[in-house]
N, C-alpha and C positions, 0 to 999 in steps of 0.2 A: 083777536088772541089770538089765533093758529098761529099766525103768524111767528107769535116769540116759543111757541111749541117744537115746531118746526126748526127752528131756530139751534134750540138744547137736542134736539133730537140727531138732526144734524153735528152738532159741537157731540153729540155724544156715539158720535158711526163714526167720527172721522176720531175717537179717540179710539175704540176698539181697536179700529183701525190701525191706530199706531201701535197699540199694545202688542195684537197680534202681530205685524210686524217687527217690532224689540223682541217679541218674543222667537219666531222665525228668526231673526238674523240671530238673537241668544242661541238657539237651537242653531244653529248653521255654523257658527263660531265651537260652542261644544264639539259636534260633530267631527270639525276640520282640527280642531287641537288633539283631537281621539286620534286622529289618521297621523296627525304628524307624528305623534306619541307614539304609535304603532311603529311607523314608518322610522323614524328615527329606534327606536327598541331592535327592529329588525336588523339594522342599520349597522345598531352598536355588533345585537348579536353573529351578523356574520362577520365585520372587523373581527372579530375575537374568532372567532373561530377559524380564521385566514393567519390569523398573529397564531393562532394554539397549530396548528398544522406545521404553519412556516415553524414556530420551534420546535417540533416535534424534528419536521423535516434536517432542522442543522445541528441539532442535535443527535440526529439522527448517523448524518452527514457525518460530524465532529467524532462517535464514538468509529466511528466504520473506520476514521483518519488513523485513529486509535490504534485499533487492532489490524490493519494494517502494518501500521509502522512498529508495532510488537511482534509479529509477522516477520518481518525486513531482520529487526532487529536480532532475530530467534536465529533465523537461517542463516546472518552472519557469524552468529555465533557459533553454530552447526561447525558452519565453513570454516572458522578459524579453529576449532578442535583435530578435524577431517585431516586441514594441514598440514595442524603441527605435529599429526602420528603418524602420515604419511612422510615428510617430511626426515621426522627424527628415523623416520626404517629406512629410505632416502641417505641421508647423512648416515648413518651407523654400513651402509653395504657401502658408501664410501670411501668411507675408514677401510675398513676391510680390505676393499680392492686395492689402494692405494699402499694398505702396508705387505698385500700379498706383493706385490710389484716390485716395492721398494728392496725385500727380502729378495724375490726372484731376477731383482736385477745387480744386486752384492753380490750373491753364486755368482753368478755369470761372469764377473768384473773378478768375479777372484779366477772363475777359471781362466779369463782372456789374459787375467796377470803369467798366471800357468802357462800359458802357451809354449810348445814345444817341433810343434808342426804343422805343416800347413793338413794335416786331415785333423788337428785337435782345433785350428782355429775354423775351418769348415761348419766341425760339430758347434764347438761354440756360436760360431751365426748362425744354423741351424735351429739349434737351443733358441736364439735373442728374438730369431723369425716366431718361434711356434709362442713365444713366453709376450712378446708384442702383441699378438692376435689375440692371446687368451686377454691382455691389460686390456686390447679393443675392444673385444666381446665384454669384460666385464664393465668395463665405461658406461658402454652398451646398452646393457640390461639395469646399471642405475642412471640414465638418461631416458630410460622406458618411465624407471619407481617414477621421478620425478613430473614426468608428465601425468603419470598417471598421478600423481598426490594434485596437481595442478586441478585436472579435470574430476577426478574423484572431492575438490576441495568446494567447487565450482558449481556439482551440482545442487547441494540447499538452494544456494540462491538463484538458481534457473526456474528449480520448482513452485519456488517459492513466487517468482517473478508472475509463470505462467497463472498457478494460483491466483494471486493475486488479480490478473485482469481478468480470471474467471467470476471472481467474488461481484470485481468491479460494474463488469458487462450485466451479470444479476441482479446488483441494485438498483439500474438504471429502472426508471420507470417506462412502460412500456407503451 
C-alpha cells in the first residue's frame, strides 16, 4: 500500500509545484504590468513635458514676432511723422525761395526793360548774376533740408532694425 501513498504524494507535490509556478507566473506578470504601466506613465509625462516646452516656445516666438511687428510699425509711424514734419519745412523753404526769386527776377526784368545805356546793362547783368547765385544758394539749402528730411525720417527704422536684430540674437538658445 505504500505505492498509492507515494502516488498521492507525487500528485500532491506536482500540484504544489504547479500552484507555485502559477503564483510565480502571476507575480511576474503583475510586476511586468506594473513596469509597463510605469514606463507608459513616464513616456506620457515626457511627452507632456515636451509638448508643454514646445508649446511655450511657440507661444514665446509668436509673442516675440508680434512684438517685433508692433515695434516695426511704431518705427514706420515715427518715420512718417518725422518725414511729414521735415518735408513740410523743406516745402515751405522751397516756396519761400521761389517766391523771392520770382520777386527778384520781376524787379530785374523791369530794370532790364528800362535800360538806356551800356553801363545800366552791365549793372543789370551783374545784379542778375548775384541774384542767380543767391537763388542757387537758396536751392542748395532747400536741397539740404530734403536730404535732412530723408535721413532723419529713416533713423527710427534703422534703429528698430538694429534693435530687433540684437533682441532676436539674444532670444536664441545658447
